[in-house]
Phi, psi and omega in degrees: 000324176299318181302326181273357176091010180271141170270142183203165170230157182258130177230107181292148176249123179264098183229158174280116183264019178292133180253149174290151178299137174086003178289134180288158178302322180296314178296320183299311185290324178291316178302312182295320177297320180293316182291328174296317180298316182293338182277351183248123178297144181251123177271158180304132179086352180284150166237120184255132178238123176234153181209165173209150184229137173229154174256136181235128176238118182055037178082355179262132180283127174258113182278195175282126182295143180264343179207177183299320181298315180294320178298315180297317180296320178298311183293323176296321178294324181280339184305125175071015186227170173260148174215169180250143174242120180253134174234127176254144182228138173238127177246124183229129171234180179290342181260337192205150170233129177233142173228151173202166174223157173236157176228128179235137180263129182240133180250128178260145167291159171298137183252139176276150179307318183295319180289329174295313180298317178298318181294316179299323181294343178285341183083358183296328185292340195297322182250028184239132174302132181076356176083016177214155175241115182293336180275358179240216181293342176299341177300334181291347180269344192272120176280314178198164180231130174248104182128205187270110178305317183293335174294322178294323177294329175133357177210107180286082192298320182297313178294319180300315180298321178295320177295318178298318178300318179298334178268007183061039176247115184238159178301157175140000000 
């Protein structure tokens, strides 16, 4: 948001992110962005932006790993393959609510057991969908990206700015 010239503050949303079985990645990210938005009070004149990101491999959502075994399994599954990263965004003002999602395809190089173990030892996988952060050391796994890199990071800023402009919300 700073890059786009917007002033902002961060307000965390404490919500239950449990998803129902069989929810598609697209539905999941929009739902999660919406429930986060509803959990945060809106003051007059505020524009609230919430988002959520999931990694999908063969249509299955890979969440944030809870332990080393889960992180290792996620990274082994992604090794040498393409997967999708979905980010949902909810924009809420007192006049309007908008939601959208983006999908970016990420291709991983084949990963060696040792590099997976080394990466897990950094602690980086724990709060990351799919067990990796493309903006951190996880970037070393990425062969190429088809789509919006910033969506993989967690906020599709170019699309978001366009949506904000349509809502007459400009930097300043």
